[in-house]
N, C-alpha and C positions, 0 to 999 in steps of 0.2 A: 565597385570591387567584385560584384557578383553578376554573372550573365547567365540567362537561361539558354541551354543548348539541347539539341537532340542529335543522336548519332546512330548508325546501324549497330545492331546487336547480334548479328549472325542469325537473326530470326526477327523477333519483335524489335521495333525501334525503341531506343532507350532515351530517357530524359534525364538531364543533370543540370547542376549548377557549377559553372566554371568561375573559380576565384582567381583573381589576379592581384599582384602586389600593388599595381598602379591604378586599379579600378576598371570598370567596364569599358571605358573609352579605349584603353589599350587593346582589349580583347576585340572590340569592334574594329579598330584600325587593322589588326593583324588579319581579321576575317576578310577585310576588303582587299587584302593583298599588298598592303604597304610593307616595305622592308623592315626586318627586325635585325638590328645589329648584334644584339647580345641575347640570343635565346636562353631561356631560364630552365632550371630543373623543374620537374613536375611530379606530383604525387596523386595517384588514384586513391580515393577513400571509399571503402565499402561500408554499408550500413548493417546493423544487426537484423536478424530475422524478425520480420514484421515491421521494421523501422522504415523510415523514408529519409530522403536526402536533407529535409528541413530539420531533422533532429540531431542526434549525436554525430552523424557523419558530416553534416553541414557545419556544426560547431568546430569540429577538428580541422575541417577544410578551411574555414575562415581564419582560425587562429594560425594555422601553418602558412596561409597566404601572407599574413603579417610578418612572418619570418623570412619572406622573400621567395616562396615557391608559388608556382601556378598549381592549383589544386582542383580536383574534379570530384564532387560528390554526386552520386547518381542513383536513381531508383532502379532496383532489380526488375527484370522482365516480369510481367504479370502483377506488378505492384506499383504503388504510387502513381506518377504521371507517365510512367513507361507503358508501352503497349504490351499486348499479350493476353490471350484468353486461354483457359479460365482465369479469372481474377483470384488472387490469394494462393497461387501455386508457388510452393517453395521446392524448387528443384535444384539439388546441389550441382549437378552437371551444368545446368543452365547458368547458375550463379557464378561458377568458375569461368564460363565462356563470357559472361557479362564483363568480368574484370579484364579479360583479355581484349574484349571489344573497346573498353574504355581506354586501354593502353594504345590500341590502334588509333582511336580518335585523337589522343594527345600527340602521338608520334608524328602526325602529319600537319600538325598546326605550326605555323612559322615562328610563333613566339616561344615554342617548346623545343628544348634540345632533346632529340630522340634518344641520345645516348646517356641521358640523366633522368630517367623515369623510375620512380619508386612506387610502392604500393603499401597502404595501410588498411588493415581490416579490423573492425570492431565487433566483438561478440562473435556471432556465427560467421561474419565475414573475416574474422581472424582466423577461422579455419579455411574459408574459401580462398584466401590470398595464398595459402601455402601451396596447394596443388597448382594454382595458377602460376605462381612464380617458379615452382619446381620444374615446370615444363615450358615456360616462356622466358627465354633469356633476355628479352627486352626489358624485363623488370630487374633493375640493378640493385635494389635494396628493399628489404621487406620488414614491415613492422606490424605488430598486433597489440591491441588493447583489449583486456578482458576476453581473450580468445576462448572460443567454445567449440568443442567437437560436437556439433549439433546431432550427428547420428548417434554418438554415445549418449547424449543427453536424452534422446528419445528412448534408447534401449534401457538405460540404467538410472535416469534421472540426473539432475544437476550434481547431486552429492554422491551418486553411485549406489544409493540404497533402494532404489525403486523396486518394488515386487515385480519379478519377471512376468507374472500374469498380466500386468498393465499393458506391456507392449504387445503381448499375444492377443489381447482383446482389441487393441487398436489396429493390428494387422487384420484381424477378422473383420472389423468394421470397414477397413479399406478395401478388402477384397469384395465385400458386399456392395460397397459403393461403386466399384468398377463394374460389377454386373448390372447394377441399377442403371448406370450410365449407358451401358450397351443396349438396355431396353428402352432407351430414349427418355429416361427420367431425369436427365440433367446431372450435373457434377455435384456430388455431395461435399459439404464442408462441416467443419467443427470449430467451435469458439476456442481461441487461444487463452483468453483471460476470463477469470470469474466475473459474474455479473455484479457482485456487491463487494464492498470493503470487508465486510465480515467474512465472506467466503475467501477473499484474498488473504486475509490475516491467518486464516485456518491452514493455509499452505506453508506457513513458516516465513522467515525473514526474506528469503530469496524470491519466493513466489509473490509476496506482497510488494517488494520493491519494484518488480517488473510491472505489476498491475498499476502501482502508483505512478510510474513513469509514463506508461502508455495511456492510461485511462483517467487521469486527473489532469487539472490545470498545470501541473508540473511540466509536462512535455507533450501532452496528447496532440495529435494532428489528424484532421479529417481523412487523410488519405493513408495513414498507417494501417496495416492489416490488423483486424480484430479476429479474423478467422483464417484458417488454411483449408485448402481442399483435402479431402480424404486421400486423393491419389498422390498427395505430397508425402504421406506417411511411408509408403513402401519404397519411395525414392530416398528418403532420409535415413531410414534404419540401417541400411548396409554401408553407408557413406563413412569413410575413415579419412578425414582430411589430413592428418598428420602422419600417414603411413610413409610417405616419401619426402619428409621434411629435410632429410639429409641431402637431397638433390639440390637444395637451394645453395649450399656451398659450392664454390668459394665466395659467392655473393653474401653480403652481411645480413644478419637477422637480429632484430631487437624484439623482445617480447615484454610487455608491460602488464602487470597484474596487481590488483589490490591485495593487501595482506588479509583482508577479511572476506574476500570473495569465495563463495562456496564452490565456484568452478576453478579455483586456483590450481587444483591438482592437474587439471588438463593442460594448463600452460607449463607447469614445472615438468610434467612427464614428456610433453612434446619437446621442451627445451633440452631435456636430457638426450633425446634422440638426434637433435640437430648437430651439425658439425660447425667448427669454427670457420669464420669469425661470427660470434654470437654474443648477446648480452641479454641478461635477465634483469629487469628493473621492477622491484616490488615498491608500490606506493603505500606507505604506512597508513593504516586505518581505513582504507578504501574498500568498499564492497564491490561486487561485480558491476552494479548499475551506478554506483557513485561515480565511476569513471566515465559515464555517459555525459554528465552535465554539471556536477557540483564543482564550482570554480577552483577551490583549493586543490582538488585532485586533478582536474583537467589541466590546470596551470602547471602542475608538477609533470604531468605526462607530456604536455606540449613542449616543455623545456627539454625533456629528454629526447623527444622526437626531432625537435629542431636541431639539436646537437648531432643526432645520429644522421639524419638525412643531409644536414649541412656538411658534415665531414665526408659522407660517402657519395654525395652527388655534387659536390662542389665543382669538380672538373671531370671531364671524361676520363682522364687518366686515373682518377681516384676510385673508379668502379671496375677497373680491369680485374 
């Protein structure tokens, strides 16, 4: 059901997992040039910031493949198994281009109907898929899960209450790191997560659940990023992923968010700026990170996603 693939990323080569409803044999057959009578709809799945394809993105890709879609979960450039130096760079412009590159990869595969490609973004990728889709009309339907405006999160904190001095200090450090790099001292980086559970709990529920997901046996992966480069910061801070969300219309948009997510305001405000056709689905009791992997919440989200992409990508005519 899962095949490891690599594809051009408009820069670094990207690595991904291609999920097919009929298993890896069908993907191998199509790659060898055998004819495909009934090409299928496909969905690009983007991972959260610091995540990798083997975590939340892979879980959703696998579950949606069971619903009859070809899905592609991939590692962002500079992260996971994808190429790109420095490692740990989180560059919004590059992340948006990565999504478009994934669409390009799917659009020329014989088992994929290029007129029925959708995109799903989780957390930060819920922001990245919006500008990607707004400017790439090959993406016929767009969905987000726990969407995060990562620029706003750096500027204001997840809940919007961060002291403005915090980001000013980070920008000072980013500037100093760029100068140090120019002196040949290497690319500076900073840790994304606290070192201990005690420090994580001191950050509050949202900070702790992120640490628990990425840094414990719950979901940690050796290739997920535990630090970002300082030169990511001044790329992230001015990024406004939802600024042009209205351009997605008349293509459909689905936004899924947990009722207990500290980031839920980002989804609801973005949704208000979007145009029809659009749908907002709130998952009762779910926090931001609950929707990454907790089965009760993921099952509810996948059911919604399956119905959404199924109706919107069922036939070429349905996405006009």
